[in-house]
N, C-alpha and C positions, 0 to 999 in steps of 0.2 A: 314358279316364282311369282310373288305378288306383283300385279301390274297396276300402275297408276292410271294410265290412259294410252291410247294410240296417238300417233302424230296427227291423224285426222281429227281426233277429239280435241287436241290442243289447238289446232288451227281454227276449228269451229267454236272454240271457247265453250264447249260442252253443249252447244245448241242442238247438235245432231243426236244427243242422247235423251232428248225430251220424251218422256213416256216410256223409254226402254227400261229404266231401272224399276219402274212399277210393274211392267210386264214380266221382268225377270223374277222379281220377288213373288209375283202371283203364281208363276209356273213352278217355282221352288216350293211354294206352299201347297200347291196341288199335288206335287210329286211326293211330298213328305207328310202329308196330312195336316199341314198347318204349323208344324213345329219349326221347320226351317225358315219359313217366312218371317216368324217373329224373332228368331235368333240371329238371322243372317245380317240384318241391318243393311248398311251400305258398305260392303267389304270389297268393292272393286279396287280400292286404292291399296289394299293389302294391310290396313291397320285396324280392321274391325270397323265398328261404327265410326264413320268419319265426321269431322267437324264441318257442319254445314252441307254435307253431301258432296259427291264427286262433281256434280255440276257447279256448285259454288266454288270449289277449289279450281276447277278448270277455268271458270270465268275470270279468276284473278291470276292465273298462270301466264307468265310471259317468258318466252325463250330469248335469252340474250345471244349475241353473236358468238360469244365464247362457248356457250352450251351447244349451239348449233354446230360449230366447228368440231367440238369434241364428240358430239353424237355422230356427225358425218364421218369422222375418222374411225369411230368404232364400227359403223356400218361397213365402211370400206374394208376394214380388217375382217369382218364376218364374211363378206362376199369373197374375199381372197381365200378364206378357208373353204367355203362352199365350192368354189371353182377348182382349187388345186387339190384339196384333200377328198372332197366328196364327189367331184366330177359332175356337178349339177349346174344348170343354168336356171335361175328362178323364173324369169320371164314375166313376173308379175309384181315386182317390187313397187310399192306405192305407200302413201301415208297410212292407209288402213292396216297394213301388215308390219309397220314399224311401231314398236311398242316401247314405252318408257316405263321402267319398273318403279316400284315404290322406293328404291334406293338410288334412282337417277340414272340407271344404266339404260343405254339404247340397244335394242336387240331386234332381230328379225323374227317375227312371231308366226308367220304363215309361209308354208312352202308347198301349197297345194298345186301351184302352177309350174313346179320345177320340172325341168326336162333333163333326163339322164342321157348324156351323149353316148351312143352305142348301146342303149338299153333296149327293152322289149318293144317300145313304141317307135324305135328308130326308123322302121320301114314305112310308117304312115305319115306322109308329108302333110296331110290335112290336119294332123294334130300339132304341127309345129307353130301354127300361126293363129292370130287372133281375129283379124278383121274380115270384112266381106271380100276384099281383094285377095287376101291370102287363101281363102277357101272358095274360090270363084266357081269351082265345079259343083259345090253344094248350093243349090238354088234357094229354096224357100224353107230352109230348116234353121233352127237356132244354131248360131255359129260360135266358136270359141275353142279354147284348148280342150282337146279330148272330146270334141263333139261328134266325131265320126262313129260309124258302127263297126269299126275294125275290131276283130277279135284279138288282134295283137296288143290292144290297149288293155293292160291288166287291171287298172283301177276303175274302169268304167267311166261314164260321162261325168264331168264335173258340174256341180250345180251353180257356180259363180263365175263371173268374168271380171277381170281386173279393169279399172278405169283406163280407157285408151290413151288418155293424156300422159300417162307415165310409161307407156309401152314403146319400145324402140321402133323406128319406122320400118326396119326390115321384117319385123314380126307382124306389121299391119299391111304394108304394101305387098310383101311376099315376093315369090319368084317372078311374078308378072312385071314387077318393077325393075327387073334386071339386077337385083341385089343378091346377097348370099342366100343359099337355100336352106341352111341349117343354123339354128340359134347358136350364138357364141357368147363368151363372157362380156363382149362389148355391149350386148343388149342390156345387161344388168348395169353397166356403167352409165348408159343413157338414162335408165330409170332412176339411178341414184342421183344423177345430176338434176333431173327434174324435181325430185323430192327436196334436195338441198336448196334449189332455187326458190321454192315456195316457202320452206321453213325459215329462210333468211329474211322473210318479210316482203318478198316480191310477189306479184300476181302469178297465177299458174302459167307455166311456160307455153303450153299449147292452147290456152284459153279455158274459160270456165266450162264450156260445153263439152270439151273432151275429157275433163277431169271428173265429171259426175259419175258416181257409181251407178251401174245399170241393173244390179240385182241378178237376174237369171239370164239375161240376153244382152247382146251388144247393140245399143241403140244409136251409136255414133256412126254416121255414114262415112263412106270413103271420102266424099267431098269435104265434109266437115273436118276430118282429120288432116287432109292435105292442106286445107285452108289454115288450120292452126299451125301446121308445120311451116308454111310459108311466112306467117305473121309472127313467128317466135322472135322475141326480143330478149336479149340477155342484159338485164339492167341490175342496178343496185350492187350491194356488196357481193363479192364472190363471182362477179360476172365473168372474169377472165377464166377461172377454172371451170365454171359451168359450161361456158361456150365450147371448151375443148372436150368436155365429157359428153356433150349432147350434139356433137357433129352428126349431120344426116348420114354421112358415109361412115359405116362402122370401122373401116380401116384407118380413119383419121382420128379416131377417138384415143384418148390417152388411157393407159392402163391404171389399175387401182394402186399399184405401187407409186406411180408417178403422181397420182392424185394427192397422196399424203405428203409428197415432197414439194407440192406447189407452194409458191410464196404466200398465198392466202393462209395456209396452215403453218408453214415453217417460220414465218416472221412474227408469229404471235407468242409473246413471252408467257402470257397466261396459259395458253394451250401447252407450251412446253412444261410449265410447272404441273399442270394436271397430268400430263403423261408421266412425269416423274413420280407423282403420287400414285398413279395406277400400278406401277411396279415397285412401290416403296418397300414392301416387305421383302423383296428379293435382294435388296442392297445390304451391305454390311453396316455395322453400327456407326463407323466413322463417316461413311458416305451419307447416311441418313442425318447424322448430327450436322454435317456441313450444309446439307440442303435446308434443314430447319433454321439454321442461323441466317441463311440467305433469304428465307421466306419472311422474316420479321419485317414489319412495316410495309408489306406489299399487298395488303388486303384490298386495296383499291382495284386490283386486277380482277377480282371475283365479285359477282353479284350475289344476291341472297340465295338463290336456288343453287348456284354452283358451289357456294360455300357450304351449304347444308348437305348436298348430295355427293359432292366430289372431293371437298377439302377436309371436312370434319371426320368422315369415317376412317381414313387411314391414320389421321392424327390420334383419334381415340383408341385405335388399335395399339399404337405405340405406348400408351399408358402402362401396358404390361411389361415394358422394357425398363428396368430400373435405371439403366445408364442414361436413358433419354428423358426420363421424367422431368428433370430440371429445365430442359429445353422445350419439351412439348406441352407441359402444363400451362405455362403463361400464354402460349399461342391459343390453346383451347379456351382458356378463360377470357381471352381477348375476343375471340370469335363468338363466345357465348353471349356477349353483350349486344351482338347484332341480331340475335335470334328473338323470336317471339316467345312468350312464356309457354305456349303449347308445344312449340318445336323443341325448346330447351328441355322440357319435362319428358318428351317422347324420345329425343335423340341423344342428348348429351348427358343428362343426369344419370340414366342407367349405367353408362360407362364410367362415370365419375364415382358412383356409389361405392365400389370396392376400395378406391383410393381414399374417399372420405372416411371410411371406417378404419383404415389401417395406417394412414399417413402420419409421420412423425418428423420432428426436426424442421429442416429447411423446407421440405415439401409441404408440411402442414402449415408453416408460416405463409407460403405462397397461396395456399388455398384460402387461408383466413383473410387475406387481403381482398378477396372477391366475395366476402360475405354479403355485402350490400347488393352486389349483382345477383347472387343467389336469391336473396330476399325479393328482388324485383321480378325474377324469372320463374320462381316456383309459385304457382298460383294458390295452392292449398296449404294451410298451416300444418296439417297433419303430415304432409309430405316433407315440409321443411323440418319439422321436429324429428322425422324419421331419418333423414339423410344428413342435413347440414348442422343442426343444433348439437348433436353429439361431437362433431369435430370442433366446434367452438368451445364447448365445455372441456374437451380433452386438451385444447390449447391453454385454457385458463389454469389447468392443473399440471401443465407440462413442466419438466425440470429446467428448460432453457428460459432464461429471463426475457430474451427478445421475443420468443414465441408467446410467452405470457402477456407481455405488453401488447402485442398485436391482437391477441384474442380478447383482452379486456377492452381495447379500443373498438372492437367489432361487436361487443355485447349489445350496445344500443341498437345497432342495425338488426341484430337477431331478435331483440326484445319486441320490436314492432311487428314481427311475423308470427311469434308463438302466442299461444293462448295465455290469459292472465294466470290461470291455475298452474301451468307449467312454469311460468316466470316466478311465481311466488314460492312454489314447492321445490324447484330445481336450481334456478339461476341465483336467486337472492341468497340462499344459504351458502352456496359456493363462493359468492363474492364476500360474504362475511368471513368465512374461513380464510380466504386468501388475504384479505386486508389485515386480519389479526395475526396470522401465523407467518407471513412472509418477512424476510429480512432485507429485501431489496426495496429501497425507497420508491423507485419508479413503479414497481408493481403495486405497492400500497396506494400510491397516488392515483394510478389508473383504476384500481378497484374502487376507491372512494368516488372518483368521478363517475364511474359507471353506476354506482348506487345512487348518486344524486340525480342522474338523468332518468333512471327508471323509478324514482320515488313517487311519481303520480299514480302508480298502480298499487301502492302499498295500502294495506289495511292495518288494523290494530296490532295483530301479531307481528307483522313486519316492522311497524314503528317500534315496538318494544325491543325486538331482537336487534334492530339497527342501532338504536340508542345505546343499548348495552355494549354493542361492539364499539361504538364511538367512544364511550367512556373508557373502555379498556385501551383503545388506541391512544387517546389523549393522555392517559396516565403514564404511558410508556414511551411515547414518541412526541417530543415537543419541538420537532423541527418545523421551520416556517411553512414548508410545503404541506406537511401533514396537518398542521394547525389550520391553514386556510381551507384545505379540503374538508376537514371535519366541520368547520364552520359552514361551508357550502352545503354539505349534506343536511346539517341541522336546519338551515334556512329553507332548503327545498322541502323537507318534511313538514316544516311549520306552515308553509304555504298550502300544503295538502291537508294536514291534520287539524288546522284551525287554531284559534287563540288559546284554547285550553291546553293543547299540546305545547304551544309556544311558551306559555307562562309557567307551566308545571314541569316541563321536561327539557325544552330546547334552550331557554334562557339560562337555567342553572348549568347547562353544559357549556354554553357559548360564552358567558360572561368571563369566567376565569381565563379564557383564551387570550384576552386582552393583555394579560401579564406574561405571556410566553416570551422568554428572553431573546429568541431568535428573530423576532419580527422587526422589520425596518419601518421607517416612517410611513411609507406608502401603504404597507400592509396594515399597520395600526389604524390608518385612516379608513381602509377598507373594512376592517373588523368593526370600527365604530359606526360606519354607515350601515352595515348589516344589522348590528344590534339595534341601532336606531330604527331601522325598518321594522324589525320584530316588535319593538315597543309601540311604534305607531299603529301597527295592525291591531295590537291588543287594545290600545287607547281608542281607536275608532269604534271597535265593537263594544267596548265597555261604555263609552260616552253615549252611544246610541241607545243602550239599554238601561243606563243608570238613571235614577230620579233627579229632577232639577235641584239645584242648590237653593237654600233659603235666602231671602233678600237681606242685604246688610242693614244693621240698625241705623236709625237716623241720628246724626251727630247733634250735640247741644249747640244752640246759637252762640255766636261770639261776634265782637265788634272790634274794629280797629279805627283809631282816631288819627286825624291829620292835624299837625300844628299844635302839639302840646296837649293832647288828651281830649279834644272835642269829639262830638259824635262823628263816627266814620262809617266805613263799609263793613257790614257784618260778614263773618266767615265761620265755617264749621270748625269743630275741634280737630277734624281730620285734615283740614286745609293748612296751607302755609300761613303761619301767624304774621309773616311780613308781606302778605299779599297786597298790602296797601302801597307797597313800592310800585306795583303795577299801575295803580291809579296815578302815582306821581309821574310815572313815565308817560301816561296819557296827557297829563298836564304839560309835560315838556314838549310833546308833539303838537298840542293845540295852542300853546302860548305863542303870541306874536310880539307883545310889547315887553314881556318880562323875560329876562335871561336868568335861568336857574343854574346855579353853580353848586355842583355836588361837593359836599364836605363831610367826609366820613369821620365820625367820632367813635369813641369806644362805647360799644353797645347801642349806638344809634346812628342814623343817617341824617346829616344836616344838609340843608339846601338854602341858598341865599338868593334873593331876587336882586334886581339892579339897584333897588333903594337901600340894600344892606341889611334888611330885616331877615334874620335867619328863620328857616323852616326845618323842623326836625320831625323825622318819622321814627317813632318809637313803638315797640309793642305795648299793648295795653297792660296795665298793672295786673300781676298775678296770672298772666297768660303763659302757659308752658306748652311747647310743641308736643303733639301726641306722636309717639313712635310705635309703629304697628308691627315691626318685624325685627329680628335680631340684626339683620344687615343695617337697617336704619339706626338702630341703637348704637352699633359700632361706629357708624359714620358720624352720629351726633357726638359721641365721646371723643373721636379723633379731632373734631372741629372745635372742641372746647379749649379754653386757655389753660387747662390744667397741665401739670408736668406729665409728658407722655410716658416717662419711664415707669410711672405707677401703673400703667395699663399692662405692662409686660413683666414686672418684677414683683417680688413679695412685698407686702407692706413694710415700710421703714427701710427698704433696701436702698443704699446709696453706694456709688462706686467708691472704692478705696482710693484715697488721695495718693499721689506719687510718693514713693519711698525715697530714702536717702541715696539711692543709687547714683543719681545725677546731681547730687548736691554740690554746689560750687562750680558747676559747669555752665558755660554759656552755650545754650542749645540753639540760639538764634544766629543764623549765619551772618545777618547784617549787623550785629552788635559786637563791638570789640574787634572787628576785623583788623588784623595787622598789629594788634596791641601786644601780642605774645601772651605768655602765661602770667597771670596776676599773682599777687602774693597770696591770695586765698586758694590757689590751686586750680583756677578755672582754665578751661581749654578754649582755644580760638576755633574758628569755623573749620579750618583745614585739618586740625588735629582731631576735631570731633568727627569729621567725615571719614578720616582714616580709621578712627576707632569703630 
């Protein structure tokens, strides 16, 4: 099974592996003639060439308390199997032989120091013990398990010795200490407690000197071991259970079954959830559904490593159960947002691929809601186009309107991840077809909104095809929502295509939309602003490139007299002929002794000073105002004293005088009131009002 690292590697953050990967690759290259070294890469993590090397991944690896508890419980279960079913005592459990697989499982990987009770080596007591005191009769020879010359030892001398800091006292002190003479399961309980104590973030139980690996011989003296045993302190988390596991007297140590029932394990809700997930496949569908419902919103119980290695795998397995897909899929998509892009592509996406290719209905709608998360987590566009984009396009063409709406809302998120060629050749034609052919207003609106958002990637063929589709839509659907969306797409394309596209294609399409009968006042104002923006863009470009206008012709000189035709202020023919009134106003402001009284006459302005002499402001003889536009001509005509009805009726037209209908009637209420009917048949006011 692929192995990520040993517990010792994780504790050392990979520092103990410095140079070893290079030596391993070199040895493989020598053994295979150079082929294996080039192809092997760094496969110690079980994933082929690893990201940044095993050392880099170990440097960032951090074991949480939940992962340590779950791993310790797994090791306790493995030891129970070894003791009860295999009849072995390991005698050498330590961080170097506890391995963490690439799937996050904790396992015991080395059993070279195992002792079979009642086996072939049962008669050689020198092979039971590790330390100098345990093999006191062997003087100056390397000591350790299986170090004697007894022929009863069938496997021969062992080349390695486990670190003494994780070995039970009875295996180091031996019979001379007055303890048991044969290894029991309690020895492995002590070793497990020492390993858990260190993995929980505490210093080594018996000190650094006793926990160093010695290679081929035991370099820890009896005095150093005893000193470490006397100075052992149970601190930090899990100290209560570790103190009972590592008691010096093996008869006072708790058993492995009692270890798993300790409060440090039993009171952890996250550990209980992980144990449920470990046996998840063994439960019936109803029990699994109930557990999945209780798991929602409890992701704070799990850190990133536990989520990836212990929570996601059983949930991904349940994707194959159709009854549980509506429950498990939202959980997986929620957890996927906490993954790195590399982990998502390596762990989650391969399990989701079959579902992405076949999902329909509600399941497809649930997947589509996470399109943005897929776009963020899938690093390569080709991978996104292979797995995720087909699901989005299948949703756009789905028969369910709700699924179509969700797929169209997610097109923009998918468009940012695919290549422009795929977008123009695959996505845009499908949006055109959907917007034109659908009978659902919501689907058409969402399709047009999607087209407007991806318009910046259009080229000339897409402009032509989209404008043709917009003309067809505008001709058949004059609803306000459709009209506004058509206008928005035209405006978005105009911003990309330039003024030539605006003037020749977009404005002819957009201007008639102002007359759509379904628009309200606010929408009409919006249409007007959008059209004005298009025109301003065209004007800015054209003004910047157009030649300057010629200068206006100089007007002929003219003069205005004050006080009856004397020389006055000269004005141009294009100026106001009564501009002299401005000079009169200045006289009014500057005069201090004379009081000017305005006296308007017909065709002239008269002013009188205090002495009574009139001052008249009249236009010069023969001076006629110059009217330069149709608006000014109409204003001048309306200001004239002519009869106004001649401006709006045919020449010679006059209203027809009243006929004889009311002849003889008194139509004025104030005249003849109360006089009654006259002899000529006139009516009074009351009778007239009744009539």
